[in-house]
C-alpha positions in Angstrom: 8.1 125.1 134.7 9.0 129.3 134.2 6.5 132.2 134.4 6.7 135.0 132.6 6.6 138.9 133.9 7.7 141.2 131.8 10.4 139.3 129.8 11.1 138.1 133.1 11.1 134.0 134.0 11.3 132.5 136.9 11.8 128.5 137.2 10.2 126.4 139.3 11.9 123.3 138.3 15.4 123.0 137.6 14.4 120.1 135.2 12.0 122.1 133.1 12.8 124.0 129.6 11.9 127.4 129.2 8.7 128.2 127.8 9.5 131.8 125.8 8.2 133.5 122.9 11.7 135.0 122.9 12.8 138.1 121.5 15.0 138.3 118.3 17.7 140.6 119.1 19.7 141.0 116.5 18.8 141.6 112.4 19.9 138.2 110.9 18.1 135.7 111.1 18.7 132.0 113.9 19.4 129.4 112.0 19.7 125.8 113.1 22.9 124.7 114.7 24.8 121.0 114.1 24.5 119.4 117.0 28.2 119.1 118.8 29.5 116.0 120.1 28.9 116.2 123.7 25.5 116.9 123.9 25.6 117.1 127.8 24.2 119.7 129.4 26.5 120.9 132.4 24.2 122.4 135.0 27.1 122.2 137.9 27.9 124.9 139.4 31.9 124.7 141.3 32.7 128.7 141.7 32.2 130.0 145.0 30.2 133.2 143.0 26.9 133.1 142.0 26.8 132.6 138.3 25.2 134.6 135.5 25.2 133.4 132.2 24.5 135.1 129.1 23.6 134.0 125.7 24.6 136.6 122.8 26.1 136.8 119.5 28.7 139.5 118.9 26.7 140.7 115.9 23.2 141.6 117.8 22.9 145.6 118.8 20.1 144.6 122.0 23.3 141.9 123.0 26.1 145.3 123.8 22.8 147.0 124.8 22.0 144.1 127.8 25.6 143.8 128.5 25.6 147.3 129.4 22.5 147.6 131.0 23.2 144.7 133.3 26.4 146.5 134.2 24.3 149.2 135.4 22.5 146.8 137.6 24.9 145.2 138.5 27.4 148.2 139.4 24.3 149.4 141.9 24.3 145.6 143.6 25.8 145.6 146.9 27.2 142.1 146.1 28.6 142.4 142.9 32.0 140.9 143.8 30.2 138.1 144.2 28.4 137.5 140.9 30.4 136.0 138.2 29.4 136.7 134.2 29.5 133.8 132.0 29.5 134.2 128.3 27.4 132.1 126.3 28.0 131.7 122.5 25.0 132.2 120.5 24.7 132.5 116.2 22.2 135.1 114.6 23.8 133.3 111.6 26.0 130.7 111.4 25.4 130.7 107.8 27.2 133.8 107.2 28.9 134.6 104.8 32.1 136.9 105.6 32.2 139.7 103.3 33.6 143.0 104.4 32.5 144.3 100.4 29.2 144.6 101.6 27.8 147.0 104.5 25.1 145.4 107.0 22.7 148.1 104.9 23.0 146.0 101.6 22.5 143.0 103.8 19.3 143.7 105.2 17.6 145.0 102.0 18.7 141.9 100.6 17.6 139.1 103.6 15.5 140.9 104.6 13.7 142.5 101.6 13.4 145.9 103.0 13.7 149.5 101.3 16.8 151.3 101.7 15.2 154.2 103.4 13.4 151.3 106.2 16.5 150.0 106.9 18.4 153.2 107.7 15.6 154.4 109.7 15.4 150.9 111.5 19.3 151.6 112.1 19.1 155.2 112.9 16.2 153.9 115.7 18.5 151.2 117.4 21.4 154.2 117.1 19.7 156.2 119.2 18.7 153.4 121.9 22.6 152.4 121.7 23.0 156.5 122.8 21.0 156.2 125.8 22.9 154.0 127.3 26.9 155.8 126.0 27.1 153.6 123.4 28.3 154.5 120.0 26.5 152.7 117.0 28.3 153.4 113.5 26.2 150.7 111.1 27.6 152.7 108.2 30.7 150.7 109.3 29.5 147.8 110.1 30.2 144.7 107.7 28.9 141.7 107.1 30.7 138.8 109.3 30.4 134.9 110.3 30.8 134.8 114.4 31.9 131.7 114.8 36.0 132.6 115.2 35.4 135.3 117.5 33.2 133.1 120.0 36.4 130.9 119.8 38.2 133.4 121.1 36.1 134.7 124.0 36.3 130.3 125.0 39.9 131.1 125.6 39.2 134.2 126.9 37.2 132.6 129.6 40.2 130.6 130.5 42.6 133.1 131.1 39.5 135.7 133.0 39.9 138.1 130.6 36.4 136.8 128.8 34.4 140.5 130.0 37.1 142.6 128.5 37.4 140.2 125.9 33.7 141.2 125.3 33.4 144.3 125.0 36.3 145.0 123.2 34.1 142.7 120.3 31.6 144.5 120.6 33.3 148.0 120.3 35.2 146.7 117.7 32.5 145.4 115.4 30.1 148.2 116.2 32.2 151.4 116.7 34.7 150.5 114.5 33.3 148.8 111.7 36.1 145.9 112.3 36.2 142.3 110.5 35.7 140.2 113.5 36.8 137.5 112.2 39.4 137.9 110.9 42.5 136.7 112.9 44.9 139.6 112.9 41.8 142.2 114.0 41.2 138.7 116.7 45.3 139.0 117.6 44.8 143.1 118.3 41.9 142.7 120.3 42.7 139.9 122.5 46.3 141.5 122.9 44.2 144.8 124.2 43.0 143.2 127.1 46.0 141.8 128.2 45.6 137.6 126.7 48.4 135.8 126.3 48.1 135.6 122.3 50.7 131.8 121.6 49.0 129.6 120.0 46.1 132.0 118.9 46.3 131.7 115.4 46.4 128.3 114.9 43.8 127.4 117.5 41.3 130.1 115.2 43.3 128.4 111.7 42.4 124.5 112.9 38.8 125.7 114.7 40.1 124.0 117.7 37.2 125.5 120.2 34.3 124.7 117.7 33.0 122.3 119.6 32.7 124.9 122.9 30.3 127.3 120.8 28.7 124.4 118.9 28.1 123.2 123.1 27.0 126.3 124.1 24.9 126.8 121.6 22.7 123.2 121.9 22.4 124.2 125.3 20.6 127.5 124.4 18.6 125.1 122.4 18.0 122.7 125.3 16.8 126.1 127.7 14.2 126.8 125.0 16.4 130.2 124.1 15.2 131.8 120.6 16.8 135.1 120.8 18.9 136.6 122.4 20.4 138.6 124.7 19.3 135.7 127.0 20.2 136.1 131.0 20.5 132.7 133.2 20.8 133.2 136.9 22.1 130.8 138.5 20.0 128.5 136.3 16.6 129.5 138.0 15.9 132.6 137.0 15.9 134.3 132.6 15.6 137.8 131.5 14.9 137.9 128.1 16.3 140.8 126.2 18.0 144.0 126.6 15.6 145.0 129.8 16.2 147.7 131.7 18.4 148.1 134.4 15.9 147.5 137.4 14.4 144.6 135.6 17.9 142.9 136.3 18.2 144.5 139.7 14.8 143.0 140.4 16.3 139.4 139.6 19.9 140.0 140.9 18.2 140.5 144.4 16.2 137.9 144.3 18.1 135.1 142.9 21.4 135.7 144.8 19.3 135.8 148.4 18.2 132.1 147.8 22.1 131.6 146.2 23.4 133.4 149.8 21.1 131.0 151.7 21.5 127.6 149.4 25.4 128.5 149.9 25.3 130.0 153.9 27.6 126.2 154.7 29.5 126.5 151.7 30.8 130.2 152.0 35.0 130.1 152.1 35.6 132.6 155.6 38.4 134.8 156.6 38.8 134.6 160.5 39.5 137.4 162.6 38.6 138.9 165.7 35.1 138.4 167.1 33.1 138.3 169.6 30.3 134.8 170.0 27.1 135.3 171.8 28.4 133.5 174.7 30.4 136.2 175.5 33.9 135.3 174.5 36.2 137.7 172.7 39.3 137.0 170.7 
């Protein structure tokens, strides 16, 4: 099972389910998802790097902060080149209907029952927290959107090795620029700005060709017991819930990587060069 310490979950059995209260990261409620066609959870790591999987949603303000805090920890990690980040889909409000005429302020008043003063106070606090890690949130520009198309774009970006860049661009487009990240032209512009090949992108989004992949991620998160995002899973052994401080991420990075490196010591590809052996042979 997993034991918890300050939002950090330690895995005791590969077959156990996460037990957590969860951090509801975001201001729109989580809703149930339809189960995808293929419900098999893929836990195999075929990479020569340690995998860190991150479940998050583009409209989640803490997910953007969590991304930045994790990156701060990773930038100080000496073996960062041997860590691969995989962004997994999660929708806080899968039933959301995109409507750019509605501000996020009005939507929160409607859905949460808060007064406008409460909404302004809460979003101001979130904005201040984001600024502490160098992010600019403009909630006065943020609009109500469904994120399915954006998550499909992320799956397409993964195949081109540009998932992390596209994730960053989507967060910036939504929280800083106030763009409609459900709009296909906006997503094409985001993809292009990150160097993606956008041939066929419009058709993929229009037909929903990657919706099953998005739903698979969400179904997998339920199997793991994820109740809120961001949720970081390290080599399927450790997890961090929420936008923790960089020191927390550093702690889990060090421990999980040490165990991964030990387990994969005999599997690493080695570039051979001139060397000396304990037997005294140098060549």
